[in-house]
N, C-alpha and C positions, 0 to 999 in steps of 0.2 A: 510467574514473574510479574511484578507490579512496578510502577514508577518509583515507589519507595525503596524496593530492593535494588533497582538500578542505581538510584541515588546513593544508596549505602555502598554498593560495590565500587562506584566511581569515587566516592569519598575515601574508601580504603585504598584504592589505587593511587589517588592523589597524595595521600599521606606517605605511602611507600615510595612513590616517585620523588617526593620532596626530600625524604630522608636519604635516599640513595644519591640524589644529585648533590646533596649537601656534603657528601663524602668527596665529590669531585672538586667542588669549589664552594666556598662559604657564600650563601646568598646575601644580598644587600638588605633584604627584609623577608623574614620567614612567612609573614602574612601574605605579602604579594607573591612570594614563591608558591605558597600553597594555592592561592586563588588562581594563578596562571596554570598550574598543573591540574587543578580541578576542572576548570573551564576547558582547558586543552584536551583532557581525557574525555570530557563530555562530548566535545565536538568530534573527536576521533571515533568514539564509539557510535555516536549517532550517524556519522557519515559512513562508517563501515557497514552497519546493518542495512543501510540504504544502498550501498555499493554492491551488496549481495544480490540486489534485485532492482537495478536502475529502471527497468521497464515498468515495474510497479509504481515507482516514484513518478515516472513520466505520465502514467495513467492518472495519477492523483493531480499532477500539475495541469494536465489537459482539462480535468474537471473544473479546476479553479478558473482557467482561462475562459471556458465556456460560460461560466456564471458571471465573470467580470464583464462580459459583453452587456449584460443587463444593468449591472450596478455602476459601471464606469464606462459609459458609451463614448465619452470624449477621448478615450484611449483605445478605441476599437482597432485602430491601425496597428497598435502594439500587440493586442491579443491575436489579431489576424496573422501576425508574423510568428508569435511564440507558439500558438496552438499546433500548427503542423510540424513545428520543430521542438515539440515538448521533450522528446527523448534526448536530443542534444543539450537542451537547457537543463534537463534532469542530471545528466552526467556532469555537466559543468558545475552545477551547484553542489553536487555530492563531492566532487574533487576539491572545490573551494572549502567546503566544510572540513574535510579531512586535513587538508594542507594548513588551514588556519590553526587547527588544533596542534598539529606537529610543529608549526613555526612558533607557536606560543610556548610549548613545552621546551623547545630547543632555544628559546630566547632570541630568535632571529628577527631582525628588523622590528624591534618592539613597538615603536610608534605606529608605523604603517600597519602592523599586524593587529594591534589593539583597536585602532580606528576601524579597520575593515571588519574585524570580528564584531565590534559593536553594531556597525551598520547591518551586518548579516543577521544578528540577533533581532534587531529592530524589524527587519524584513520578515523574519519568521513570526515575530510577535504580531505583525499586521495580518498575516495569513491566519494564525490561530485565533486572533481577536475577531477577524471577519467571520470565521466559522462559528465562533461562540455567539456572536451577536445576531447573525442572520440565520444560523442553523442550516445553512445551505450545504456544507460539507461536514459529514458526521465524523470523519477522522482525518486529521491533517497529514498523516503519514510521517510523523516526526521520527519514528523508529521503524519505518517500513511496516512489514507484516510481523516483525519480531514482537511488537507490543502495540496494540491498538488503544489509543487514548481518546477520551471524549474531548471535544473542543474546549470545554472549560478547564480541564486538567492541563491540556496542552498550553493554553493561554497563561495559566498561573505559572507553569514551568518556565515559560519564556520571560515573564516578568521577573521571576526569581533570578534567571541568568543575567538579565539586564542590570539588576541591582548588584550582582557579584562582579559584573564587568566594569562598573563605574570606578572603583578604586584603581583598576588597571589603567584606565584612561587618564586619571589624575597623576598616578605615580608610575608611569611607564618607564621612567628612567631608572627605577629600582629593579627592573627586570634584567637579570644577568644572563649573558649567553652561556650555553652549556659547554661548548668547545671553542677552540680557536676558529678563526674564519674558514680556513680551508677544510678541515675535517667536518665542520658543521655543514658547510655547503655540500660536500660530497655525500654526507649522510642524508641530507634532505633531498638531494637529487635522486639517490637510490630509492628512498621511500616514495617520492613522487612518481617515479617510473612504475614502481610496484602497484601503487594505487590506481594509476591509469590502466595498466595491464589487467588488474583484477576487475575493474569496473567494466572495461570493454569485453572481457571474457564473459561476464554475466549478462551483457547485452546480446551477444551473438549465440549464447547457449542458455539452457535452463540454469537458474540460480544454483550455485554450488552448495548452498545451504537452503533448504526449503522450509520457510516459516509459515507457509500458507495452509489453509484448512484442507486443501485437496492434495496432500502429499502422498507419496507412494505408501501403500499399506492401509490407507483410510478407506473405510466402507462408506460410500456416499449415502446409502439408505440410512445408516445409523447416524451419519453426520447431519442429515436433514431433520432429525428428531432431537428434541430437548431431553436432557436427563430428568429424572423424577424430582430432583431437588432444585431445578431451575427456578429462578426468580420470575414471577408472573407480572405481566403488565396490569396496572391498576388505574382505572379511569373513574372520574367523578362526573355524573350527569349534571349539567348546568342548564336550567330551564329559564328562558327569557320571556317575561310577561310584561304587558303594558297596562297601566292603570287608566282610570277615567280621564286623567289630565294629559294622556299621551306620553307619559314618562315610562321608559323601559327600565326594568329591574331584573337582576339575576337571582335565582333561587336554586337551592339544592333540595333533595328529597327531605332533608332534615329541618328546613326553615321556610316551608311554604307559608304564605300569609293565611290568617284565619278566614279572611273573606275572599277566598280564591275565586268565588263565583263572580266577583266584581272586576276580575282581571281578565285580559285577553292574551291567550297564548300566541307568542310570536315565533319562537324558534327554540331549538335545543342543540347544545354542543357538548362535546366530551373533553374534559380537562385531564391531562395526564398527571397522575399523582405519583406513580412509581414506574420508572422504566424497567421493563423486564429483560430477560436474557433472550437473545436470538439464536437460532440454530447456526452453527459455524458454516454450514453449506446452504444457507438460505437462498432462495430464488432459483435454485437449480430445478429444472423440469424439462421434459422432452415432449414436444408437441408435433403433430403432423400438420399438413396444410389445411386440414379441417378443424384444427384446434383440439383434436383428441389428445388426451394426456396418455402418453405411452411410457412414462417414467418407470412404473412398476414392471412393465413388460421387459424393458431392456436392462433394468437394474437387477432382475432375477434371472438373467440369461445364464444358463449352465455352461455354455461353450464360451471360450475366450472371445471377447468382443473388441475389435479394433475400431477406434473412433477417431476420425479426422476432425480436428477442431479448427473452425474458421470464424472467429468472433465478428470480423467485419470484412465483407467481400472487397470493399474499396481499398483495403490495406493488405490484401492478400499478396504475399511475396511469391513471385514466380521462380525465385531462386531455389534450386534443389527440389522443385515440384516433381521432377522425374524420379527422384529418390523416394519421395512419398508414394508415388504411383507404384514403384517397384515393390515396396513393402506391403502395400495394401493388396496388390495383385497376388503376391506370394502367399499372403495370409488367406485369401479367398481360395486359392488353389489347394491349400492345406486343410480346407474344410471349416475355416473360421468365418464368423460373420463380421461384416464391416459396415459402418454407417458414418455419416457426417453430421455434426452439430454446428449450427450457425446462428448468429443474431441478425443476419441479413435476410433478404427475400429468398425463400426456398427455391423457387424456380430459377432465379438468376444463379444461385450457387450450384444447383444441379446442372445447369447448362455449362457453367464454367468448368466444373470438374469433368464433365463428359468430354469437353474439348481437350483436356489434358489426359484423357484415357482412364480416368478414375470412375468406374461404374459402380456407384453405391447410392443407397437411398439417403436423402438429406432431410433432417428434422430441425425444428426450431428450438432454441434455448435463449434465454436472456443473455446478451453479450457480456454483461458484468461478470457472472460466474465463469464464463468461458475464458475471459481475459485472466481470471484468477487461477483457473485450473492449470494453464500452461502459457508461458510467455512466448508463444510462437504462433504465427499465422501464415501457413497452416502448421499445426502440430499434431502429433499422434499420441493417444493414450490407449493403454490396453486394460480392459476391465474383465472381471469374472465375478458374477453374482454381485455386482456393484462395488467390488473392491478394486482399487487402482493398483495394478501390478507393475506398471511402468509408464513413464512419460518421456517423449522423444521430440526434441526440437528438430526443425527441418534442416538445421545445420549439422546435426549429429551424424557422424560417419558410422552408422550401425546398419547391419543387414538384418533381414528377417530371421536368419539363423541366430544372430547375436541376440535379438529380442527374445526368441524362444528360449535360449539358454539363460538369459538374465531373469526372465519372468517365470520360468519353469512350466510353461504351458505345453 
């Protein structure tokens, strides 16, 4: 799936919606009708794939807020408020995105909807433009983990949407309501409730659809490697020399000056010529307290391996921790191995787990892949020879027996 295929599918959907709605009532302008349905479908789709995983969107927003502290320090009071509340802000923006799309398709409150829609697109354009210019955030999360876009592509997409939205701002009076007031309000109310319930469900449990690299059935060892046809990173060596007049010049291996002996070498830098492909499961590794790499050891474990995932100790949820302890204890009694992976201090996590009665060894892993593997802190994954057999949120009402049956261990 690419941005072009998504645009094509949304284009087809907008045409179908326009033709169907034209059977219900004749639009004031077919052009405006198509534009509102295209942008509306775009917003509904974009919001839906993010509503599948609001925690993932929250992680991305938190990354923005952390970076904004350095770039916009005069608004630090705002970032300090938003950063710890990134999940709530994420759910809010996702719902706004979905509802704006629905309101636009239904033709409800055309002026307020188009103005709010335009302001929302401008906000998204600011984020993608910031990412593109600074290179600080490599993916804006526009489509969640469903489709990862480069900042440049995301920025161009948002500029495109702004241009499409301009006619709606000017000719908003040509937007016709889909139904009469009462059935329209009832339909939007039902859809709003469904969007809220769907988003909150995916906050408190694992996403109902898993678009991440670490989905059930994936072998982490294979996921850490690139396929043979993967695009390679290509760099060009840039050499900086100084002449007798103190002027600095840059040269490549192909254009060194003939009188190089008269130049003084200053520095060398590498210029990226072609961005290569990265492993889908990059940055995943298992280390002990002495920084020994134990990834291969545990990824080749023949017996089922129960792994407690704790990305950040400070955000560890004590809710249902007894349930996690029960599962791990039952797994150990059944002869299975169990460990914990964390991005926090190993000794602190070991001590905390011991207080809860979870007696397992704790190893270090970068918190970024841990947050990607499971949207639960703590969460449990079951591995066998590096293959993910199951993932369980701490809110999941499953027993060790249920896990054995679902994973086949």
